C-alpha positions in Angstrom: -74.2 -117.7 97.2 -75.6 -115.0 94.8 -76.0 -116.5 91.4 -76.2 -113.2 89.5 -72.6 -112.2 89.7 -71.4 -109.5 87.3 -69.3 -106.4 87.5 -70.3 -103.0 86.1 -67.8 -100.4 84.9 -68.2 -96.7 85.8 -69.4 -97.5 89.3 -68.2 -94.1 90.5 -70.7 -92.3 88.3 -73.6 -90.6 90.0 -76.7 -92.7 90.4 -79.2 -91.8 87.6 -82.1 -93.9 86.6 -81.7 -92.8 83.0 -77.9 -93.2 83.0 -76.5 -95.8 80.6 -73.7 -97.7 82.3 -71.0 -99.8 80.6 -71.2 -103.4 81.6 -68.8 -106.4 81.7 -69.5 -110.0 82.6 -67.2 -111.4 85.3 -68.6 -114.6 86.9 -66.7 -115.6 90.1 -64.8 -118.8 89.8 -66.7 -120.3 92.8 -69.9 -120.1 90.8 -68.4 -122.2 88.0 -67.0 -124.7 90.5 -70.4 -125.1 92.1 -72.0 -125.7 88.7 -69.5 -128.4 87.9 -70.1 -130.0 91.3 -73.8 -130.1 90.6 -73.3 -131.6 87.2 -71.1 -134.4 88.4 -73.5 -135.2 91.3 -76.5 -135.5 89.0 -79.0 -138.2 90.2 -80.3 -139.9 87.0 -83.7 -141.5 86.4 -84.0 -144.8 84.7 -83.6 -144.9 80.9 -86.7 -144.2 78.8 -88.6 -147.3 77.7 -88.8 -146.4 74.0 -86.2 -145.9 71.3 -87.3 -142.4 70.2 -88.1 -139.1 72.0 -91.8 -139.9 72.5 -91.2 -140.1 76.3 -89.1 -136.9 76.3 -85.5 -135.9 76.4 -83.4 -139.1 76.0 -81.0 -140.1 78.6 -78.0 -140.9 76.3 -78.2 -137.5 74.7 -78.5 -135.7 78.0 -75.7 -137.6 79.6 -73.5 -136.7 76.7 -74.4 -133.0 77.1 -73.8 -133.2 80.8 -70.4 -134.8 80.3 -69.4 -132.1 77.9 -70.7 -129.4 80.2 -68.8 -130.7 83.2 -65.5 -131.6 81.5 -65.0 -129.7 78.3 -67.1 -126.5 78.2 -65.3 -123.3 78.9 -67.6 -120.5 80.1 -64.7 -118.0 80.0 -64.7 -118.2 76.2 -68.4 -117.3 76.2 -67.6 -114.5 78.6 -64.9 -113.1 76.4 -67.2 -113.3 73.4 -69.8 -111.2 75.2 -67.2 -108.8 76.6 -65.8 -108.2 73.1 -69.0 -106.4 72.3 -70.2 -103.1 73.8 -72.6 -104.0 76.6 -74.5 -101.6 78.9 -77.3 -101.5 81.5 -79.9 -98.9 82.2 -82.8 -98.8 84.6 -86.2 -98.6 82.9 -89.4 -98.7 84.9 -87.6 -100.0 88.0 -85.7 -102.8 86.3 -82.1 -102.9 85.1 -82.0 -103.7 81.4 -78.9 -105.3 80.0 -78.2 -104.7 76.3 -75.6 -105.1 73.6 -75.2 -102.0 71.4 -73.1 -102.3 68.3 -72.8 -99.4 65.9 -71.9 -100.0 62.3 -68.9 -98.4 60.7 -70.9 -97.7 57.6 -72.8 -94.4 57.0 -76.6 -93.9 56.9 -77.3 -97.0 58.9 -80.8 -98.0 60.1 -81.0 -98.8 63.9 -82.4 -102.3 64.5 -83.6 -103.7 67.9 -83.9 -107.5 68.1 -85.7 -109.3 70.9 -84.6 -112.8 71.7 -86.9 -115.6 72.9 -87.1 -118.5 75.4 -85.1 -120.6 76.1 -82.7 -118.4 74.2 -80.9 -115.2 75.2 -78.6 -112.6 73.6 -76.2 -115.6 73.0 -78.5 -116.8 70.2 -78.0 -113.5 68.4 -74.3 -113.1 68.6 -73.5 -114.6 65.2 -75.8 -112.1 63.4 -73.9 -109.1 64.7 -71.3 -109.2 61.9 -73.7 -109.8 59.0 -76.1 -107.0 60.2 -73.6 -104.3 61.2 -70.9 -105.0 58.5 -72.7 -106.6 55.5 -69.8 -105.8 53.2 -67.7 -108.4 55.0 -70.4 -111.0 54.4 -71.1 -110.5 50.7 -73.6 -107.7 51.1 -73.7 -103.9 50.5 -72.9 -101.1 52.9 -76.4 -99.6 52.2 -77.9 -102.5 54.2 -76.0 -101.9 57.4 -77.7 -101.6 60.8 -76.8 -100.2 64.1 -77.8 -103.1 66.4 -79.5 -103.1 69.8 -79.8 -106.5 71.5 -81.5 -106.2 74.9 -82.0 -109.0 77.4 -85.6 -109.4 78.4 -86.5 -108.5 82.0 -85.9 -111.6 84.1 -83.5 -113.1 81.5 -79.7 -113.2 81.6 -78.1 -110.0 82.9 -81.2 -107.9 83.0 -82.9 -107.5 86.4 -85.7 -109.7 87.6 -89.0 -107.8 88.0 -90.2 -107.6 91.6 -93.8 -106.7 90.7 -96.6 -108.0 88.5 -97.3 -106.6 85.1 -94.2 -107.2 83.0 -96.1 -108.7 80.0 -94.9 -108.2 76.4 -96.7 -104.9 76.2 -94.8 -103.4 79.1 -91.5 -104.8 77.7 -92.4 -103.1 74.4 -92.8 -99.8 76.2 -89.5 -100.3 77.9 -87.8 -101.0 74.5 -89.2 -97.7 73.1 -87.8 -95.9 76.1 -84.4 -97.6 75.5 -84.3 -96.6 71.9 -85.2 -93.0 72.9 -82.4 -93.0 75.5 -79.9 -94.1 72.8 -80.9 -91.1 70.7 -82.7 -93.0 67.9 -85.6 -91.1 66.4 -86.2 -93.7 63.6 -85.6 -97.5 63.9 -87.0 -100.9 63.2 -87.6 -103.9 65.4 -87.5 -107.7 65.0 -88.6 -110.7 67.1 -89.1 -114.4 67.2 -90.5 -116.8 69.8 -91.9 -114.8 72.7 -89.8 -111.9 71.3 -92.4 -111.8 68.5 -95.0 -111.1 71.2 -93.0 -108.2 72.4 -92.3 -106.9 68.9 -96.0 -107.2 67.9 -97.1 -105.4 71.1 -94.6 -102.7 70.5 -95.8 -102.2 66.9 -99.4 -101.9 68.1 -98.3 -99.2 70.6 -96.6 -97.4 67.6 -94.1 -95.4 69.6 -92.6 -92.4 67.9 -89.7 -93.5 65.7 -90.7 -97.1 65.1 -90.9 -97.5 61.3 -91.8 -101.1 61.0 -91.2 -104.7 62.3 -90.0 -108.1 61.1 -91.2 -111.3 62.7 -90.1 -114.9 62.2 -92.8 -116.4 64.4 -96.6 -115.6 64.3 -97.8 -114.6 67.8 -101.1 -113.0 66.7 -103.8 -115.0 64.9 -106.9 -114.4 62.9 -110.1 -114.5 65.0 -111.1 -117.9 63.7 -107.7 -119.5 64.5 -107.7 -117.9 68.0 -111.2 -119.1 68.7 -110.2 -122.6 67.6 -107.3 -122.6 70.0 -109.1 -121.1 72.9 -112.5 -122.6 72.2 -113.4 -122.9 75.9 -113.6 -119.1 76.1 -116.4 -118.8 73.5 -119.8 -120.5 73.2 -119.4 -124.2 72.2 -121.6 -123.8 69.1 -119.7 -120.9 67.9 -116.4 -122.7 68.5 -117.5 -125.7 66.6 -118.6 -123.7 63.6 -115.3 -121.7 63.6 -113.1 -124.7 63.9 -114.9 -126.5 61.1 -114.6 -123.3 58.9 -110.8 -123.0 59.6 -110.1 -126.7 58.9 -112.3 -126.7 55.8 -110.8 -123.5 54.4 -108.8 -124.8 51.4 -108.0 -121.3 50.0 -104.5 -122.1 51.3 -103.8 -125.8 51.8 -101.3 -125.0 54.5 -103.9 -123.8 56.9 -105.2 -127.1 58.3 -101.6 -128.4 58.8 -100.6 -125.1 60.5 -103.6 -125.2 62.8 -102.8 -128.8 63.9 -99.2 -128.0 64.6 -100.2 -124.8 66.4 -102.7 -126.7 68.6 -99.9 -129.2 69.4 -97.7 -126.4 70.6 -100.3 -125.2 73.0 -100.3 -128.8 74.5 -96.5 -128.9 74.9 -95.3 -129.2 78.5 -93.5 -125.9 78.9 -96.2 -124.1 77.0 -98.7 -125.3 79.6 -96.8 -125.3 82.8 -94.9 -121.9 82.6 -98.1 -119.9 81.7 -99.9 -121.7 84.6 -97.4 -122.3 87.4 -93.9 -120.9 86.6 -93.0 -120.9 90.3 -93.7 -124.6 90.7 -91.4 -125.7 87.8 -89.0 -123.0 88.8 -87.9 -124.9 92.0 -86.6 -127.8 89.9 -85.1 -125.6 87.3 -83.2 -123.6 89.9 -82.0 -126.6 91.9 -80.5 -128.8 89.2 -78.7 -127.7 86.0 -79.4 -131.0 84.3 -83.1 -130.7 85.1 -83.0 -127.1 83.7 -81.2 -128.3 80.6 -83.8 -131.1 80.0 -86.7 -128.6 80.3 -85.1 -126.3 77.8 -84.3 -129.1 75.3 -87.9 -130.2 75.3 -88.9 -127.0 73.5 -89.7 -128.3 70.0 -89.0 -131.5 68.1 -86.9 -130.0 65.3 -84.5 -128.1 67.6 -84.2 -131.1 69.9 -83.3 -133.4 67.0 -80.6 -130.9 65.7 -79.2 -130.4 69.2 -79.1 -134.2 69.7 -77.1 -134.6 66.5 -74.6 -132.0 67.8 -73.9 -134.0 70.9 -74.3 -137.6 69.8 -72.9 -137.4 66.3 -70.8 -134.2 66.4 -72.9 -132.8 63.5 -74.2 -129.3 64.5 -76.9 -127.6 62.5 -75.3 -124.3 61.6 -74.8 -122.2 64.7 -76.4 -124.8 67.0 -73.0 -126.0 68.2 -72.3 -127.7 71.4 -70.5 -124.7 72.8 -73.2 -122.2 71.9 -75.9 -124.5 73.3 -74.1 -124.9 76.6 -73.1 -121.3 76.7 -76.8 -120.4 76.7 -77.7 -122.9 79.4 -74.8 -121.7 81.5 -76.0 -118.1 81.2 -79.4 -119.1 82.6 -77.8 -121.1 85.4 -75.3 -118.5 86.5 -77.8 -115.7 86.5 -80.5 -117.8 88.3 -83.1 -116.7 85.7 -84.8 -120.0 84.9 -87.8 -119.1 87.0 -88.0 -115.4 86.4 -87.9 -116.0 82.6 -90.7 -118.5 82.9 -92.9 -115.8 84.5 -93.0 -113.9 81.2 -95.2 -116.7 79.8 -97.5 -116.4 82.9 -97.7 -112.6 82.3 -98.3 -113.1 78.6 -101.2 -115.6 78.9 -102.7 -113.6 81.8 -103.0 -110.6 79.5 -104.3 -112.7 76.5 -107.0 -114.4 78.6 -108.0 -111.2 80.2 -108.4 -109.6 76.8 -110.5 -112.5 75.5 -112.7 -112.6 78.6 -113.4 -108.9 78.3 -114.1 -109.0 74.6 -111.5 -106.3 74.1 -109.8 -106.3 70.7 -106.1 -105.8 70.3 -105.1 -102.3 69.0 -104.9 -102.2 65.2 -101.4 -102.6 63.8 -101.0 -100.2 60.9 -97.2 -100.1 60.8 -95.4 -102.0 58.0 -94.8 -105.6 58.9 -92.4 -108.1 57.3 -92.5 -111.8 57.9 -90.2 -114.8 57.2 -91.3 -118.4 57.5 -88.4 -120.8 58.2 -89.0 -124.4 56.9 -88.4 -126.2 60.2 -90.4 -123.7 62.3 -92.8 -125.2 64.9 -95.7 -124.3 62.6 -95.6 -122.9 59.1 -97.6 -119.7 59.3 -99.7 -119.4 56.1 -99.6 -116.2 54.2 -103.3 -115.9 54.7 -102.9 -115.7 58.5 -100.2 -113.1 58.3 -102.3 -111.0 55.8 -105.3 -111.3 58.2 -103.5 -109.9 61.3 -101.1 -107.5 59.5 -103.0 -105.4 57.0 -99.8 -103.6 56.0 -97.7 -106.7 55.3 -94.9 -105.4 53.1 -92.8 -108.6 52.8 -93.5 -112.3 53.2 -91.0 -115.0 52.3 -90.4 -118.7 52.9 -86.7 -119.2 53.6 -84.9 -122.3 52.3 -83.3 -123.4 55.5 -83.6 -122.9 59.3 -85.8 -123.6 62.2 -87.3 -122.0 65.3 -84.0 -120.4 66.4 -83.3 -119.0 63.0 -80.8 -116.3 64.0 -78.9 -118.9 66.0 -79.0 -121.7 63.5 -78.7 -119.8 60.2 -77.3 -116.3 61.0 -76.4 -115.5 57.4 -79.9 -116.4 56.0 -81.5 -114.6 58.9 -79.5 -111.4 58.3 -80.2 -111.6 54.6 -84.0 -111.7 55.4 -83.7 -108.6 57.5 -81.7 -106.7 54.9 -84.3 -107.5 52.3 -87.3 -107.0 54.5 -86.4 -103.5 55.8 -84.8 -102.1 52.6 -87.9 -100.2 51.7 -88.1 -98.5 55.1 -84.6 -96.9 55.0 
């Protein structure tokens, strides 16, 4: 059975690689029946031997999620929510790219492209559509309105899966520039978090015609000293030791040692090790069992896991991290069979990073304006000093009052407000 089941409108139009085709989601009922069967037939391991999450995703929480997924969740509602928005596909560099394109009703709007992350999708961005395209309906001003472009990363969701090597964040960035060109935008801004920050950073370093500036809510580029401390095995041991000591001892900003420790812990996390190394290996399990895929996604970061646990165990969601939206996102991955292809983006990204380090090649300078927001429950709190070091044209830096790693998903109003403020000077 083919897992990636969709329908595309305008099928009678002539085949044209640059043609933008309207798109609707229409998953066959048998695919949903198969998913439910697999959920009900889950073979469970023994319960963890601790009372906390120190051994990983807890059985009681995952069983509650699975029960909800199998008996209460309605994919058709998610499908209708997606289909209520203008969706399209277009072939770029040999891969079909799916994207949502919502034009504001206000005048003099600024086009904005947002790149989602992993294990997210365009679903994590749906609740920011209103605040960004129609700010007057959310307590803002018409002068802050955006035209919104939300593409699905290659190998994610309804975008095609690359069949050749080389689809790293830089190549995705070039594809995004081509997408904006096809849409007729000659001036626009871009935003990204999680691995979408890698794409947005790469895109800004390429500085395609029309890109005015970027906003990030996750730091994916680091000062040399921080990078050397993380990847010490790739520089001489003596140099690594001196750099690491210098970073930790730097008290110009007290947040630096804490941020370095949290960042190092991220690089030891399971998915952050396995997907850059062997995405195909973990992909077999992710593709065979929806519960196994769900557990892998849930073990992303401690804060998000705690908030998602509360949604299922206590009925207390954190903002937009509701049971339905969480399971909508997991169902999208399952139905499109993209758990493995999405993991390969990490392999491509790290392959590019290590090749650059090994060659001694420096990343291109980024001179475009950059805005940055730190959310308080992020995996690590990027210090202002780090952002200043890697982005010499940092035009905005703010620490938000609320929100975590999936900021647009969890706190859409705060996220939208940050973008309104960050890009105001570039209009």
